[in-house]
N, CA, C and O atoms as CSV, one atom per row, in Angstrom:
chain,resi,resn,atom,element,x,y,z
A,1,UNK,N,N,-38.442,3.642,11.334
A,1,UNK,CA,C,-39.070,2.949,12.430
A,1,UNK,C,C,-40.558,2.817,12.119
A,1,UNK,O,O,-41.197,3.756,11.645
A,2,UNK,N,N,-41.084,1.643,12.393
A,2,UNK,CA,C,-42.520,1.450,12.165
A,2,UNK,C,C,-43.307,2.229,13.209
A,2,UNK,O,O,-42.794,2.571,14.274
A,3,UNK,N,N,-44.548,2.496,12.883
A,3,UNK,CA,C,-45.401,3.228,13.825
A,3,UNK,C,C,-45.601,2.418,15.112
A,3,UNK,O,O,-45.637,2.982,16.206
A,4,UNK,N,N,-45.728,1.109,14.975
A,4,UNK,CA,C,-45.879,0.260,16.164
A,4,UNK,C,C,-44.634,0.308,17.050
A,4,UNK,O,O,-44.747,0.358,18.274
A,5,UNK,N,N,-43.449,0.295,16.439
A,5,UNK,CA,C,-42.208,0.417,17.210
A,5,UNK,C,C,-42.128,1.781,17.888
A,5,UNK,O,O,-41.670,1.896,19.024
A,6,UNK,N,N,-42.574,2.798,17.186
A,6,UNK,CA,C,-42.620,4.156,17.727
A,6,UNK,C,C,-43.506,4.195,18.979
A,6,UNK,O,O,-43.124,4.772,19.997
A,7,UNK,N,N,-44.679,3.582,18.896
A,7,UNK,CA,C,-45.571,3.520,20.060
A,7,UNK,C,C,-44.910,2.776,21.213
A,7,UNK,O,O,-45.090,3.138,22.376
A,8,UNK,N,N,-44.147,1.738,20.890
A,8,UNK,CA,C,-43.407,1.005,21.917
A,8,UNK,C,C,-42.384,1.884,22.617
A,8,UNK,O,O,-42.223,1.808,23.835
A,9,UNK,N,N,-41.699,2.713,21.854
A,9,UNK,CA,C,-40.720,3.638,22.440
A,9,UNK,C,C,-41.426,4.660,23.324
A,9,UNK,O,O,-40.952,4.977,24.415
A,10,UNK,N,N,-42.555,5.172,22.854
A,10,UNK,CA,C,-43.315,6.115,23.678
A,10,UNK,C,C,-43.764,5.451,24.975
A,10,UNK,O,O,-43.722,6.061,26.044
A,11,UNK,N,N,-44.190,4.206,24.872
A,11,UNK,CA,C,-44.609,3.461,26.057
A,11,UNK,C,C,-43.452,3.319,27.041
A,11,UNK,O,O,-43.629,3.496,28.247
A,12,UNK,N,N,-42.272,3.001,26.524
A,12,UNK,CA,C,-41.079,2.888,27.391
A,12,UNK,C,C,-40.774,4.214,28.080
A,12,UNK,O,O,-40.279,4.240,29.207
A,13,UNK,N,N,-41.075,5.315,27.391
A,13,UNK,CA,C,-40.833,6.641,27.963
A,13,UNK,C,C,-41.971,7.082,28.874
A,13,UNK,O,O,-41.876,8.117,29.533
A,14,UNK,N,N,-43.059,6.292,28.912
A,14,UNK,CA,C,-44.205,6.647,29.733
A,14,UNK,C,C,-45.030,7.775,29.139
A,14,UNK,O,O,-45.630,8.570,29.863
A,15,UNK,N,N,-45.055,7.837,27.805
A,15,UNK,CA,C,-45.746,8.930,27.114
A,15,UNK,C,C,-46.853,8.421,26.218
A,15,UNK,O,O,-46.759,7.336,25.644
A,16,UNK,N,N,-47.886,9.205,26.107
A,16,UNK,CA,C,-48.914,8.970,25.090
A,16,UNK,C,C,-48.530,9.784,23.854
A,16,UNK,O,O,-47.632,10.624,23.915
A,17,UNK,N,N,-49.197,9.540,22.754
A,17,UNK,CA,C,-48.948,10.321,21.536
A,17,UNK,C,C,-49.244,11.792,21.809
A,17,UNK,O,O,-48.499,12.671,21.376
A,18,UNK,N,N,-50.332,12.057,22.529
A,18,UNK,CA,C,-50.695,13.448,22.833
A,18,UNK,C,C,-49.618,14.132,23.664
A,18,UNK,O,O,-49.215,15.255,23.359
A,19,UNK,N,N,-49.155,13.467,24.701
A,19,UNK,CA,C,-48.123,14.064,25.565
A,19,UNK,C,C,-46.821,14.257,24.804
A,19,UNK,O,O,-46.151,15.275,24.978
A,20,UNK,N,N,-46.453,13.298,23.965
A,20,UNK,CA,C,-45.247,13.410,23.137
A,20,UNK,C,C,-45.369,14.628,22.224
A,20,UNK,O,O,-44.446,15.437,22.136
A,21,UNK,N,N,-46.503,14.756,21.551
A,21,UNK,CA,C,-46.718,15.885,20.633
A,21,UNK,C,C,-46.631,17.202,21.395
A,21,UNK,O,O,-46.016,18.154,20.914
A,22,UNK,N,N,-47.232,17.265,22.562
A,22,UNK,CA,C,-47.170,18.487,23.372
A,22,UNK,C,C,-45.729,18.825,23.748
A,22,UNK,O,O,-45.331,19.990,23.709
A,23,UNK,N,N,-44.951,17.808,24.111
A,23,UNK,CA,C,-43.554,18.035,24.502
A,23,UNK,C,C,-42.725,18.651,23.391
A,23,UNK,O,O,-41.894,19.524,23.640
A,24,UNK,N,N,-42.952,18.197,22.155
A,24,UNK,CA,C,-42.100,18.657,21.056
A,24,UNK,C,C,-42.744,19.752,20.214
A,24,UNK,O,O,-42.191,20.156,19.192
A,25,UNK,N,N,-43.920,20.238,20.641
A,25,UNK,CA,C,-44.547,21.359,19.953
A,25,UNK,C,C,-45.280,21.006,18.680
A,25,UNK,O,O,-45.386,21.832,17.773
A,26,UNK,N,N,-45.787,19.792,18.601
A,26,UNK,CA,C,-46.547,19.365,17.419
A,26,UNK,C,C,-48.004,19.156,17.792
A,26,UNK,O,O,-48.348,19.042,18.969
A,27,UNK,N,N,-48.849,19.107,16.785
A,27,UNK,CA,C,-50.243,18.739,16.984
A,27,UNK,C,C,-50.309,17.213,17.097
A,27,UNK,O,O,-49.643,16.516,16.331
A,28,UNK,N,N,-51.092,16.684,18.030
A,28,UNK,CA,C,-51.193,15.224,18.168
A,28,UNK,C,C,-51.622,14.524,16.882
A,28,UNK,O,O,-51.155,13.421,16.595
A,29,UNK,N,N,-52.503,15.148,16.107
A,29,UNK,CA,C,-52.934,14.516,14.851
A,29,UNK,C,C,-51.794,14.439,13.841
A,29,UNK,O,O,-51.748,13.517,13.028
A,30,UNK,N,N,-50.872,15.403,13.888
A,30,UNK,CA,C,-49.721,15.352,12.976
A,30,UNK,C,C,-48.845,14.147,13.275
A,30,UNK,O,O,-48.257,13.556,12.369
A,31,UNK,N,N,-48.760,13.786,14.550
A,31,UNK,CA,C,-47.968,12.614,14.930
A,31,UNK,C,C,-48.732,11.340,14.591
A,31,UNK,O,O,-48.175,10.424,13.986
A,32,UNK,N,N,-50.002,11.276,14.979
A,32,UNK,CA,C,-50.774,10.048,14.766
A,32,UNK,C,C,-51.097,9.788,13.296
A,32,UNK,O,O,-51.412,8.656,12.931
A,33,UNK,N,N,-51.024,10.815,12.446
A,33,UNK,CA,C,-51.243,10.602,11.012
A,33,UNK,C,C,-50.205,9.669,10.398
A,33,UNK,O,O,-50.429,9.110,9.324
A,34,UNK,N,N,-49.081,9.501,11.070
A,34,UNK,CA,C,-48.043,8.600,10.564
A,34,UNK,C,C,-48.471,7.139,10.623
A,34,UNK,O,O,-47.860,6.287,9.978
A,35,UNK,N,N,-49.508,6.846,11.384
A,35,UNK,CA,C,-50.004,5.469,11.468
A,35,UNK,C,C,-50.441,4.977,10.084
A,35,UNK,O,O,-50.230,3.813,9.743
A,36,UNK,N,N,-51.046,5.861,9.291
A,36,UNK,CA,C,-51.501,5.491,7.940
A,36,UNK,C,C,-50.342,5.049,7.057
A,36,UNK,O,O,-50.476,4.120,6.260
A,37,UNK,N,N,-49.201,5.724,7.205
A,37,UNK,CA,C,-48.028,5.381,6.401
A,37,UNK,C,C,-47.300,4.156,6.935
A,37,UNK,O,O,-46.559,3.487,6.215
A,38,UNK,N,N,-47.531,3.877,8.222
A,38,UNK,CA,C,-46.886,2.716,8.823
A,38,UNK,C,C,-45.511,2.999,9.383
A,38,UNK,O,O,-44.949,2.170,10.098
A,39,UNK,N,N,-44.961,4.156,9.069
A,39,UNK,CA,C,-43.635,4.541,9.553
A,39,UNK,C,C,-43.672,5.977,10.038
A,39,UNK,O,O,-44.527,6.766,9.634
A,40,UNK,N,N,-42.731,6.303,10.911
A,40,UNK,CA,C,-42.623,7.680,11.383
A,40,UNK,C,C,-41.354,8.304,10.817
A,40,UNK,O,O,-40.381,7.597,10.552
A,41,UNK,N,N,-41.354,9.615,10.631
A,41,UNK,CA,C,-40.135,10.283,10.166
A,41,UNK,C,C,-38.985,10.057,11.140
A,41,UNK,O,O,-39.196,9.868,12.338
A,42,UNK,N,N,-37.789,10.079,10.615
A,42,UNK,CA,C,-36.597,9.758,11.403
A,42,UNK,C,C,-36.448,10.684,12.607
A,42,UNK,O,O,-36.016,10.235,13.669
A,43,UNK,N,N,-36.793,11.964,12.470
A,43,UNK,CA,C,-36.609,12.864,13.605
A,43,UNK,C,C,-37.544,12.502,14.764
A,43,UNK,O,O,-37.153,12.610,15.926
A,44,UNK,N,N,-38.761,12.078,14.464
A,44,UNK,CA,C,-39.668,11.656,15.532
A,44,UNK,C,C,-39.209,10.339,16.155
A,44,UNK,O,O,-39.300,10.151,17.368
A,45,UNK,N,N,-38.715,9.431,15.315
A,45,UNK,CA,C,-38.203,8.152,15.817
A,45,UNK,C,C,-37.018,8.366,16.753
A,45,UNK,O,O,-36.929,7.738,17.808
A,46,UNK,N,N,-36.118,9.248,16.364
A,46,UNK,CA,C,-34.948,9.519,17.202
A,46,UNK,C,C,-35.346,10.148,18.533
A,46,UNK,O,O,-34.844,9.757,19.587
A,47,UNK,N,N,-36.249,11.123,18.479
A,47,UNK,CA,C,-36.680,11.771,19.716
A,47,UNK,C,C,-37.341,10.760,20.645
A,47,UNK,O,O,-37.038,10.719,21.838
A,48,UNK,N,N,-38.240,9.948,20.107
A,48,UNK,CA,C,-38.934,8.950,20.925
A,48,UNK,C,C,-37.943,7.954,21.521
A,48,UNK,O,O,-38.055,7.600,22.695
A,49,UNK,N,N,-36.981,7.500,20.730
A,49,UNK,CA,C,-35.986,6.540,21.222
A,49,UNK,C,C,-35.106,7.145,22.306
A,49,UNK,O,O,-34.799,6.486,23.299
A,50,UNK,N,N,-34.702,8.383,22.120
A,50,UNK,CA,C,-33.877,9.047,23.134
A,50,UNK,C,C,-34.653,9.271,24.430
A,50,UNK,O,O,-34.120,9.066,25.520
A,51,UNK,N,N,-35.908,9.690,24.310
A,51,UNK,CA,C,-36.730,9.874,25.505
A,51,UNK,C,C,-36.940,8.554,26.240
A,51,UNK,O,O,-36.908,8.510,27.469
A,52,UNK,N,N,-37.156,7.475,25.478
A,52,UNK,CA,C,-37.332,6.153,26.085
A,52,UNK,C,C,-36.071,5.723,26.816
A,52,UNK,O,O,-36.140,5.228,27.941
A,53,UNK,N,N,-34.922,5.910,26.183
A,53,UNK,CA,C,-33.656,5.515,26.806
A,53,UNK,C,C,-33.384,6.339,28.068
A,53,UNK,O,O,-32.929,5.801,29.077
A,54,UNK,N,N,-33.659,7.629,28.009
A,54,UNK,CA,C,-33.478,8.479,29.185
A,54,UNK,C,C,-34.392,8.023,30.320
A,54,UNK,O,O,-33.986,7.988,31.482
A,55,UNK,N,N,-35.616,7.677,29.976
A,55,UNK,CA,C,-36.578,7.249,30.986
A,55,UNK,C,C,-36.142,5.935,31.635
A,55,UNK,O,O,-36.215,5.786,32.855
A,56,UNK,N,N,-35.694,4.995,30.823
A,56,UNK,CA,C,-35.238,3.700,31.340
A,56,UNK,C,C,-34.042,3.883,32.277
A,56,UNK,O,O,-33.900,3.156,33.260
A,57,UNK,N,N,-33.195,4.849,31.969
A,57,UNK,CA,C,-32.011,5.107,32.801
A,57,UNK,C,C,-32.294,6.110,33.932
A,57,UNK,O,O,-31.380,6.575,34.614
A,58,UNK,N,N,-33.578,6.426,34.108
A,58,UNK,CA,C,-34.016,7.345,35.171
A,58,UNK,C,C,-33.387,8.727,35.049
A,58,UNK,O,O,-33.008,9.345,36.044
A,59,UNK,N,N,-33.283,9.199,33.813
A,59,UNK,CA,C,-32.808,10.554,33.538
A,59,UNK,C,C,-34.029,11.395,33.180
A,59,UNK,O,O,-34.768,11.062,32.254
A,60,UNK,N,N,-34.234,12.470,33.906
A,60,UNK,CA,C,-35.390,13.328,33.669
A,60,UNK,C,C,-35.166,14.145,32.394
A,60,UNK,O,O,-34.254,14.969,32.330
A,61,UNK,N,N,-36.000,13.912,31.388
A,61,UNK,CA,C,-35.856,14.619,30.117
A,61,UNK,C,C,-36.556,15.973,30.109
A,61,UNK,O,O,-36.330,16.769,29.198
A,62,UNK,N,N,-37.390,16.252,31.089
A,62,UNK,CA,C,-38.166,17.498,31.098
A,62,UNK,C,C,-37.280,18.748,31.112
A,62,UNK,O,O,-37.583,19.693,30.382
A,63,UNK,N,N,-36.207,18.804,31.901
A,63,UNK,CA,C,-35.352,19.998,31.846
A,63,UNK,C,C,-34.685,20.193,30.478
A,63,UNK,O,O,-34.466,21.324,30.045
A,64,UNK,N,N,-34.371,19.100,29.814
A,64,UNK,CA,C,-33.753,19.189,28.489
A,64,UNK,C,C,-34.749,19.781,27.495
A,64,UNK,O,O,-34.404,20.669,26.715
A,65,UNK,N,N,-35.981,19.287,27.528
A,65,UNK,CA,C,-37.025,19.808,26.644
A,65,UNK,C,C,-37.283,21.277,26.972
A,65,UNK,O,O,-37.470,22.087,26.065
A,66,UNK,N,N,-37.295,21.622,28.243
A,66,UNK,CA,C,-37.556,23.006,28.659
A,66,UNK,C,C,-36.485,23.961,28.143
A,66,UNK,O,O,-36.786,25.119,27.852
A,67,UNK,N,N,-35.244,23.500,28.024
A,67,UNK,CA,C,-34.173,24.356,27.483
A,67,UNK,C,C,-34.432,24.716,26.037
A,67,UNK,O,O,-34.095,25.815,25.595
A,68,UNK,N,N,-35.028,23.799,25.299
A,68,UNK,CA,C,-35.301,24.027,23.873
A,68,UNK,C,C,-36.520,24.928,23.692
A,68,UNK,O,O,-36.591,25.682,22.721
A,69,UNK,N,N,-37.470,24.859,24.608
A,69,UNK,CA,C,-38.700,25.649,24.588
A,69,UNK,C,C,-39.473,25.503,23.275
A,69,UNK,O,O,-39.679,26.490,22.570
A,70,UNK,N,N,-39.901,24.289,22.941
A,70,UNK,CA,C,-40.662,24.128,21.704
A,70,UNK,C,C,-41.979,24.899,21.768
A,70,UNK,O,O,-42.668,24.905,22.787
A,71,UNK,N,N,-42.306,25.544,20.660
A,71,UNK,CA,C,-43.548,26.311,20.560
A,71,UNK,C,C,-44.520,25.514,19.710
A,71,UNK,O,O,-44.187,25.072,18.610
A,72,UNK,N,N,-45.716,25.338,20.228
A,72,UNK,CA,C,-46.709,24.556,19.509
A,72,UNK,C,C,-47.145,25.297,18.249
A,72,UNK,O,O,-47.491,26.477,18.296
A,73,UNK,N,N,-47.121,24.593,17.130
A,73,UNK,CA,C,-47.546,25.173,15.866
A,73,UNK,C,C,-49.060,25.262,15.810
A,73,UNK,O,O,-49.763,24.453,16.414
A,74,UNK,N,N,-49.556,26.252,15.080
A,74,UNK,CA,C,-50.993,26.348,14.859
A,74,UNK,C,C,-51.408,25.235,13.909
A,74,UNK,O,O,-50.667,24.890,12.989
A,75,UNK,N,N,-52.588,24.674,14.132
A,75,UNK,CA,C,-53.059,23.643,13.203
A,75,UNK,C,C,-53.253,24.229,11.815
A,75,UNK,O,O,-53.661,25.381,11.667
A,76,UNK,N,N,-52.958,23.434,10.811
A,76,UNK,CA,C,-53.196,23.883,9.441
A,76,UNK,C,C,-54.685,24.003,9.212
A,76,UNK,O,O,-55.477,23.278,9.814
A,77,UNK,N,N,-55.061,24.916,8.343
A,77,UNK,CA,C,-56.460,25.074,8.011
A,77,UNK,C,C,-57.230,25.892,9.034
A,77,UNK,O,O,-58.460,25.926,9.004
A,78,UNK,N,N,-56.521,26.546,9.935
A,78,UNK,CA,C,-57.190,27.339,10.955
A,78,UNK,C,C,-57.265,28.807,10.552
A,78,UNK,O,O,-57.178,29.695,11.399
A,79,UNK,N,N,-57.424,29.053,9.271
A,79,UNK,CA,C,-57.474,30.430,8.787
A,79,UNK,C,C,-58.796,31.082,9.163
A,79,UNK,O,O,-59.795,30.409,9.418
A,80,UNK,N,N,-58.773,32.368,9.190
A,80,UNK,CA,C,-59.971,33.147,9.485
A,80,UNK,C,C,-60.886,33.086,8.272
A,80,UNK,O,O,-60.415,33.102,7.135
A,81,UNK,N,N,-62.195,33.014,8.509
A,81,UNK,CA,C,-63.151,32.974,7.411
A,81,UNK,C,C,-62.960,34.141,6.453
A,81,UNK,O,O,-62.776,35.277,6.890
A,82,UNK,N,N,-63.002,33.876,5.163
A,82,UNK,CA,C,-62.797,34.924,4.162
A,82,UNK,C,C,-61.348,35.214,3.881
A,82,UNK,O,O,-61.024,36.153,3.153
A,83,UNK,N,N,-60.479,34.419,4.449
A,83,UNK,CA,C,-59.046,34.630,4.229
A,83,UNK,C,C,-58.394,33.304,3.847
A,83,UNK,O,O,-58.837,32.227,4.247
A,84,UNK,N,N,-57.360,33.417,3.084
A,84,UNK,CA,C,-56.575,32.251,2.720
A,84,UNK,C,C,-55.161,32.521,3.193
A,84,UNK,O,O,-54.539,33.494,2.767
A,85,UNK,N,N,-54.658,31.689,4.048
A,85,UNK,CA,C,-53.309,31.836,4.607
A,85,UNK,C,C,-53.123,33.201,5.260
A,85,UNK,O,O,-52.026,33.760,5.244
A,86,UNK,N,N,-54.196,33.733,5.833
A,86,UNK,CA,C,-54.094,34.992,6.539
A,86,UNK,C,C,-54.271,36.225,5.675
A,86,UNK,O,O,-54.347,37.335,6.202
A,87,UNK,N,N,-54.339,36.060,4.352
A,87,UNK,CA,C,-54.515,37.200,3.457
A,87,UNK,C,C,-55.981,37.341,3.085
A,87,UNK,O,O,-56.663,36.358,2.797
A,88,UNK,N,N,-56.452,38.587,3.097
A,88,UNK,CA,C,-57.836,38.839,2.711
A,88,UNK,C,C,-58.015,38.475,1.250
A,88,UNK,O,O,-57.201,38.854,0.408
A,89,UNK,N,N,-59.076,37.740,0.945
A,89,UNK,CA,C,-59.324,37.341,-0.428
A,89,UNK,C,C,-59.863,38.527,-1.220
A,89,UNK,O,O,-60.675,39.307,-0.723
A,90,UNK,N,N,-59.407,38.645,-2.430
A,90,UNK,CA,C,-59.854,39.729,-3.306
A,90,UNK,C,C,-60.420,39.132,-4.580
A,90,UNK,O,O,-60.162,37.973,-4.906
A,91,UNK,N,N,-61.192,39.932,-5.294
A,91,UNK,CA,C,-61.758,39.502,-6.563
A,91,UNK,C,C,-60.649,39.548,-7.618
A,91,UNK,O,O,-59.866,40.497,-7.681
A,92,UNK,N,N,-60.604,38.517,-8.430
A,92,UNK,CA,C,-59.580,38.452,-9.470
A,92,UNK,C,C,-59.967,39.255,-10.708
A,92,UNK,O,O,-59.102,39.572,-11.524
A,93,UNK,N,N,-61.230,39.587,-10.863
A,93,UNK,CA,C,-61.639,40.395,-12.007
A,93,UNK,C,C,-61.765,39.594,-13.293
A,93,UNK,O,O,-61.667,40.163,-14.380
A,94,UNK,N,N,-61.977,38.304,-13.197
A,94,UNK,CA,C,-62.154,37.470,-14.389
A,94,UNK,C,C,-63.598,37.519,-14.835
A,94,UNK,O,O,-64.517,37.508,-14.015
A,95,UNK,N,N,-63.789,37.574,-16.127
A,95,UNK,CA,C,-65.165,37.621,-16.609
A,95,UNK,C,C,-65.730,36.204,-16.708
A,95,UNK,O,O,-64.979,35.234,-16.815
A,96,UNK,N,N,-67.058,36.093,-16.672
A,96,UNK,CA,C,-67.738,34.799,-16.757
A,96,UNK,C,C,-68.194,34.499,-18.170
A,96,UNK,O,O,-69.108,33.693,-18.345
A,97,UNK,N,N,-67.605,35.105,-19.180
A,97,UNK,CA,C,-68.040,34.876,-20.577
A,97,UNK,C,C,-67.690,33.519,-21.052
A,97,UNK,O,O,-67.983,33.171,-22.196
């Protein structure tokens, strides 16, 4: 699905990219980064299409999402200073010769 079609599905569902990302536990930038590629991954396309169809048929999707309880992922690159991927950085002991 093209990114523009994806936005159309979100519009039909009455959702913004931010609200969609919040619903499924993603960072909004992770969703909007697909604009550069011009297409969205199939799982996002399917979710958006299903939410749009439910909305058009006046089916409340919020209880369904609540059953799944998506947990928002931490943004990448949010490591603590002096650490890489949560591990304290150590000296490798390489000489500068």
